[in-house]
C-alpha positions in Angstrom: 0.5 0.6 -0.7 1.5 1.6 -4.2 3.9 -0.4 -6.4 5.1 -0.1 -9.9 3.7 -2.7 -12.4 7.3 -4.0 -13.0 7.7 -4.6 -9.2 4.3 -6.2 -9.0 5.2 -8.6 -11.8 8.5 -9.5 -10.1 6.9 -10.1 -6.7 3.3 -11.1 -7.5 3.2 -13.7 -4.8 4.3 -11.3 -2.1 1.8 -8.6 -3.1 -0.9 -11.3 -3.6 -0.3 -12.5 0.0 -0.6 -8.9 1.2 -3.9 -8.5 -0.6 -5.2 -11.8 0.7 -4.3 -10.5 4.2 -6.6 -7.5 3.7 -4.2 -4.8 2.4 -5.1 -3.0 -0.9 -2.1 -2.9 -3.2 -2.4 -0.2 -5.9 -0.4 -1.2 -9.0 0.8 1.9 -10.9 1.8 2.3 -14.6 3.9 5.3 -15.5 3.3 6.7 -12.0 -0.5 6.5 -12.3 -2.8 4.0 -10.5 -3.7 1.3 -13.0 -5.4 -1.4 -11.0 -5.8 -2.7 -7.4 -5.0 -6.0 -5.8 -7.7 -6.6 -3.2 -8.9 -9.6 -1.2 -11.3 -11.9 -3.0 -14.9 -11.1 -1.9 -16.9 -14.3 -1.5 -20.5 -14.0 -2.5 -23.3 -15.9 -0.8 -25.3 -18.0 -3.2 -28.9 -17.1 -3.5 -31.1 -20.0 -2.6 -34.5 -18.5 -2.6 -36.8 -19.5 -5.4 -37.5 -17.2 -8.3 -40.7 -15.3 -7.8 -43.6 -16.4 -10.1 -41.8 -19.6 -11.1 -43.5 -22.9 -10.3 -41.2 -25.9 -9.6 -41.5 -28.7 -12.2 -40.8 -31.4 -9.6 -41.3 -31.6 -5.8 -38.3 -30.7 -3.7 -38.1 -34.2 -2.1 -37.5 -35.7 -5.6 -35.0 -33.0 -6.6 -32.7 -33.6 -3.7 -32.8 -37.4 -3.4 -29.6 -39.3 -4.3 -29.3 -40.8 -7.7 -29.8 -44.6 -8.0 -27.1 -46.9 -9.3 -29.1 -47.3 -12.6 -29.0 -43.5 -13.1 -25.2 -43.2 -12.6 -23.7 -44.9 -15.7 -24.0 -41.8 -18.0 -22.4 -39.5 -15.4 -18.9 -40.9 -14.9 
């Protein structure tokens, strides 16, 4: 779907909902495509270790909960 930038400004929520539902909304300026509204693409976080990097502490220590004495500086 193509819309003028003026219309996109006036009805951004409507066109944002359409993009969220999977439709590509092409926003035009002076009759020419200017930008697209598209659904947000979630990226999966990479959890593999970097190659050639040695951990500084063991995983068991890295993921253990903080103790009460460690918390005061974090609130």
